[in-house]
C-alpha positions as CSV (number, residue, x, y, z in Angstrom):
1,M,-45.2,-110.0,-188.5
2,L,-43.4,-110.7,-185.2
3,T,-40.0,-109.3,-184.6
4,Y,-38.4,-111.8,-182.6
5,G,-35.6,-109.9,-181.1
6,K,-37.8,-107.7,-179.4
7,Y,-38.7,-110.8,-177.3
8,L,-34.9,-112.2,-176.3
9,N,-34.4,-110.0,-173.5
10,T,-37.9,-111.1,-172.3
11,A,-37.2,-114.5,-172.4
12,I,-33.7,-114.2,-171.1
13,R,-34.5,-112.5,-167.9
14,A,-37.3,-115.0,-167.2
15,S,-34.7,-117.7,-167.5
16,L,-32.3,-116.2,-165.0
17,L,-34.8,-115.3,-162.6
18,A,-36.5,-118.9,-162.8
19,G,-32.8,-120.2,-162.4
20,A,-31.9,-118.2,-159.9
21,E,-35.0,-119.4,-157.8
22,I,-34.1,-123.1,-159.0
23,L,-30.8,-122.9,-157.1
24,N,-32.3,-121.6,-153.8
25,I,-34.1,-124.6,-153.8
26,Y,-31.6,-126.8,-155.2
27,E,-29.3,-126.1,-152.4
28,S,-32.5,-127.0,-149.6
29,D,-33.5,-129.9,-148.3
30,F,-36.5,-129.9,-151.0
31,S,-39.4,-132.5,-151.5
32,I,-40.4,-134.7,-154.7
33,S,-43.8,-135.9,-155.6
34,Y,-44.7,-137.7,-158.8
35,K,-47.1,-137.2,-161.7
36,E,-49.5,-139.2,-163.5
37,D,-47.2,-140.3,-165.3
38,A,-44.9,-141.2,-162.6
39,S,-42.4,-138.4,-163.3
40,P,-40.7,-136.6,-160.8
41,L,-41.9,-133.1,-159.8
42,T,-40.3,-130.7,-157.0
43,E,-41.0,-127.1,-155.7
44,A,-38.2,-126.2,-158.1
45,D,-40.8,-127.0,-161.2
46,I,-43.2,-125.1,-160.0
47,A,-41.5,-122.1,-159.0
48,S,-39.6,-121.7,-162.1
49,N,-42.8,-122.2,-164.2
50,N,-44.4,-119.2,-162.1
51,I,-41.8,-116.8,-162.6
52,I,-41.6,-117.5,-166.3
53,K,-45.4,-117.2,-167.0
54,A,-45.4,-114.2,-165.2
55,H,-42.4,-112.4,-167.4
56,L,-44.0,-113.9,-170.6
57,E,-47.4,-112.8,-169.7
58,P,-47.1,-109.5,-171.0
59,T,-46.2,-110.5,-174.5
60,N,-49.6,-111.5,-174.8
61,I,-48.2,-114.7,-176.6
62,P,-49.9,-117.7,-175.1
63,V,-47.5,-120.6,-173.4
64,I,-47.2,-124.0,-173.5
65,S,-45.8,-125.5,-170.4
66,E,-44.9,-128.7,-169.0
67,E,-46.2,-128.0,-165.7
68,S,-49.3,-126.3,-166.9
69,R,-52.6,-127.6,-167.9
70,Q,-52.6,-127.4,-171.9
71,M,-55.5,-125.7,-173.9
72,P,-57.2,-128.1,-176.3
73,Y,-55.8,-128.5,-179.7
74,D,-58.9,-126.8,-181.2
75,K,-58.2,-123.4,-179.8
76,R,-54.5,-123.9,-179.5
77,K,-54.7,-124.8,-183.5
78,Q,-55.7,-121.0,-184.1
79,W,-52.4,-119.6,-182.8
80,Q,-49.8,-118.0,-185.0
81,A,-47.3,-118.0,-182.4
82,C,-46.9,-119.4,-178.9
83,W,-44.0,-119.8,-176.4
84,I,-43.1,-123.3,-175.4
85,V,-41.4,-123.5,-172.0
86,D,-39.6,-126.1,-169.8
87,P,-39.3,-125.1,-166.3
88,I,-37.1,-127.4,-165.5
89,D,-35.4,-129.7,-168.2
90,G,-34.2,-132.9,-166.5
91,T,-35.2,-133.1,-163.3
92,K,-34.2,-136.3,-163.1
93,E,-30.9,-134.8,-162.9
94,F,-31.9,-132.1,-160.5
95,I,-33.1,-134.6,-158.2
96,K,-29.5,-136.5,-158.5
97,R,-27.9,-132.7,-158.1
98,N,-25.2,-133.7,-160.7
99,G,-25.9,-130.1,-162.0
100,E,-27.0,-131.3,-165.8
101,F,-30.6,-129.4,-165.7
102,T,-31.6,-126.8,-167.7
103,V,-34.6,-124.0,-168.0
104,N,-36.0,-123.8,-171.8
105,I,-37.7,-121.3,-173.3
106,A,-38.5,-121.1,-177.1
107,L,-40.9,-118.6,-179.5
108,V,-42.8,-120.7,-182.0
109,V,-44.4,-119.0,-184.8
110,Q,-46.0,-121.0,-187.4
111,G,-45.0,-124.2,-186.2
112,Q,-41.1,-123.2,-186.3
113,P,-39.0,-122.7,-183.2
114,M,-37.5,-119.4,-184.1
115,L,-36.0,-118.2,-181.1
116,G,-34.0,-120.0,-178.2
117,V,-32.9,-119.7,-174.7
118,I,-31.2,-122.8,-172.6
119,Y,-29.8,-121.4,-169.4
120,V,-28.2,-124.1,-166.9
121,P,-28.3,-122.5,-163.3
122,V,-25.3,-124.3,-161.8
123,S,-22.8,-123.1,-164.2
124,S,-24.5,-120.0,-165.3
125,E,-24.2,-121.0,-168.8
126,L,-26.6,-119.3,-171.1
127,Y,-27.2,-120.4,-174.8
128,Y,-29.4,-118.2,-177.1
129,T,-30.3,-117.6,-180.4
130,D,-29.7,-113.7,-182.1
131,G,-33.5,-113.3,-183.0
132,T,-32.9,-113.9,-186.4
133,K,-32.2,-117.1,-186.2
134,T,-28.6,-117.0,-188.0
135,K,-26.4,-117.1,-184.7
136,A,-26.1,-118.3,-181.6
137,Y,-24.1,-117.7,-178.5
138,R,-22.9,-119.0,-175.1
139,S,-22.5,-116.3,-172.6
140,V,-21.5,-117.2,-168.8
141,V,-23.9,-115.4,-166.5
142,H,-22.4,-113.4,-163.3
143,H,-25.4,-112.6,-161.9
144,H,-29.2,-113.1,-162.5
145,N,-29.4,-109.3,-162.7
146,E,-26.8,-108.7,-165.1
147,E,-27.3,-105.7,-167.6
148,L,-28.4,-107.5,-170.6
149,K,-26.6,-105.4,-172.9
150,T,-23.4,-105.5,-171.9
151,L,-23.9,-109.7,-171.5
152,L,-25.5,-110.5,-175.0
153,F,-23.8,-111.2,-178.5
154,K,-20.4,-110.7,-178.0
155,E,-18.6,-112.5,-181.3
156,K,-16.0,-114.7,-178.9
157,D,-19.1,-116.1,-177.6
158,A,-20.5,-117.2,-181.0
159,L,-21.5,-120.9,-181.0
160,K,-19.1,-122.8,-183.9
161,P,-20.4,-126.6,-184.8
162,R,-17.8,-128.7,-186.2
163,L,-19.0,-129.1,-189.8
164,E,-16.5,-131.7,-190.7
165,K,-16.5,-135.2,-189.1
166,G,-12.9,-136.5,-187.8
167,N,-11.9,-139.8,-187.4
168,T,-13.8,-140.4,-184.4
169,L,-17.8,-140.1,-184.8
170,R,-18.6,-138.2,-181.4
171,V,-22.5,-139.2,-180.8
172,V,-24.9,-137.9,-178.3
173,G,-26.0,-140.0,-175.6
174,S,-28.5,-139.5,-172.7
175,R,-27.6,-140.2,-169.3
176,S,-31.0,-141.5,-168.5
177,H,-32.5,-142.8,-171.4
178,M,-30.0,-144.9,-173.4
179,N,-32.5,-147.2,-174.4
180,A,-32.0,-150.4,-176.8
181,K,-33.0,-148.8,-180.1
182,T,-30.3,-146.5,-179.5
183,L,-28.0,-148.7,-178.9
184,Q,-28.8,-151.1,-182.1
185,Y,-28.3,-147.6,-184.1
186,L,-24.8,-147.2,-182.4
187,N,-23.9,-150.7,-183.5
188,V,-25.2,-149.9,-187.3
189,L,-22.6,-146.4,-186.9
190,K,-19.8,-148.8,-185.8
191,H,-19.8,-150.2,-189.2
192,D,-19.2,-146.9,-191.3
193,H,-16.9,-145.2,-188.8
194,D,-13.4,-146.0,-187.7
195,A,-14.2,-145.3,-183.7
196,I,-17.7,-144.2,-181.9
197,E,-17.6,-141.9,-178.6
198,I,-20.4,-141.7,-176.4
199,V,-20.8,-137.8,-175.1
200,S,-22.9,-138.4,-172.1
201,K,-25.2,-135.2,-171.0
202,G,-28.5,-134.7,-169.4
203,S,-31.2,-132.7,-170.7
204,S,-31.0,-130.1,-173.4
205,L,-27.4,-129.8,-172.8
206,K,-27.4,-132.7,-175.7
207,F,-28.7,-129.8,-178.0
208,C,-25.6,-127.3,-176.9
209,L,-23.2,-130.2,-177.4
210,M,-23.9,-130.3,-181.1
211,A,-24.1,-126.6,-181.5
212,E,-21.0,-126.0,-179.6
213,G,-19.2,-128.3,-181.8
214,K,-18.2,-130.9,-179.5
215,A,-20.5,-133.6,-180.9
216,D,-21.0,-134.7,-184.5
217,L,-24.4,-136.4,-184.2
218,Y,-27.6,-136.6,-181.8
219,P,-30.0,-139.7,-182.6
220,R,-33.0,-139.9,-180.2
221,F,-34.9,-142.7,-180.3
222,A,-36.6,-142.2,-176.7
223,P,-39.8,-140.2,-175.9
224,T,-39.7,-136.7,-175.4
225,M,-42.3,-133.4,-175.5
226,E,-42.1,-130.2,-177.3
227,W,-40.8,-128.1,-174.5
228,D,-37.9,-130.6,-173.9
229,T,-36.8,-129.5,-177.5
230,A,-37.8,-126.6,-179.2
231,A,-35.3,-124.4,-177.5
232,G,-32.6,-126.6,-178.5
233,Q,-33.6,-127.0,-182.0
234,A,-34.0,-122.9,-182.4
235,I,-30.2,-123.1,-181.3
236,C,-28.9,-126.0,-183.3
237,E,-30.9,-124.4,-186.3
238,A,-29.4,-120.9,-186.1
239,V,-25.7,-122.2,-186.3
240,G,-26.7,-124.8,-189.7
241,L,-27.3,-128.2,-188.0
242,K,-30.6,-129.8,-188.6
243,V,-33.0,-131.6,-186.4
244,I,-35.2,-133.9,-188.3
245,D,-38.0,-135.8,-187.5
246,Q,-38.0,-139.3,-188.2
247,R,-41.5,-140.1,-189.3
248,T,-42.0,-137.2,-191.6
249,M,-38.1,-136.8,-192.2
250,Q,-38.8,-133.1,-192.2
251,P,-37.5,-130.6,-189.4
252,M,-39.5,-130.8,-186.3
253,V,-42.7,-128.6,-186.0
254,Y,-44.2,-127.4,-183.2
255,N,-47.7,-126.8,-181.5
256,R,-49.1,-130.3,-182.9
257,E,-52.1,-132.2,-181.6
258,S,-50.2,-134.2,-179.6
259,L,-47.3,-132.8,-177.7
260,L,-45.3,-135.8,-177.9
261,N,-42.4,-136.0,-180.6
262,N,-41.4,-138.5,-182.8
263,H,-38.1,-139.6,-182.9
264,F,-35.4,-137.4,-183.9
265,L,-31.8,-136.9,-185.3
266,V,-29.6,-133.9,-184.9
267,S,-26.6,-133.6,-188.0
268,Y,-25.2,-131.0,-190.3
């Protein structure tokens, strides 16, 4: 049995060092290329991926990363545990230079996201679980080499979602992916609530809004991949929220044959 807390510092350190390199490139005149699926790729995605993989390799736990070649499912399905990594979640936001991009690292055990780290390089915000999946925190990092034992697990930094609905239902929307099905869902919600407020954020910051109590509902009716959601799900579940696959109506699981997620809903 894995002791999850043992790996938390490794994941956090990897995210901070990757974030520092991302910022170096962010402030430069970086180049942009495009993958076969037409999604953008920058040198920051590659640099971050290389840093994170180098830090995770000593754990001897295999890695699924957006920017690495994926192992065939015949091999992956034998894994008891794996890291799921998005070196830059929100490359479009990175290119727009709006700051709403993150580094996502999750440790998945038998399909369940047990540990999650989300780092926001521009704001130096670090979201993370406690290694037991019972608490999550938001800390502000002053330097990427900061001593972690003085940074982590302060009670003032503990995340607390809003577990009772107010008069206004705050619904998380995407800056880049607000599609027709999402808009249709919002119209249905309007029939049952006095007021609807759309809270827009890019990347996995949408999960963070839920975990911080800054939003009440996050419906996702647009494509996402496992690396977009695993860390955010770990953080949300650690504070008592549910991340439900809208096809199976069960909590989302990971290291599936298809790494493309079904639509999902994050709620109390």
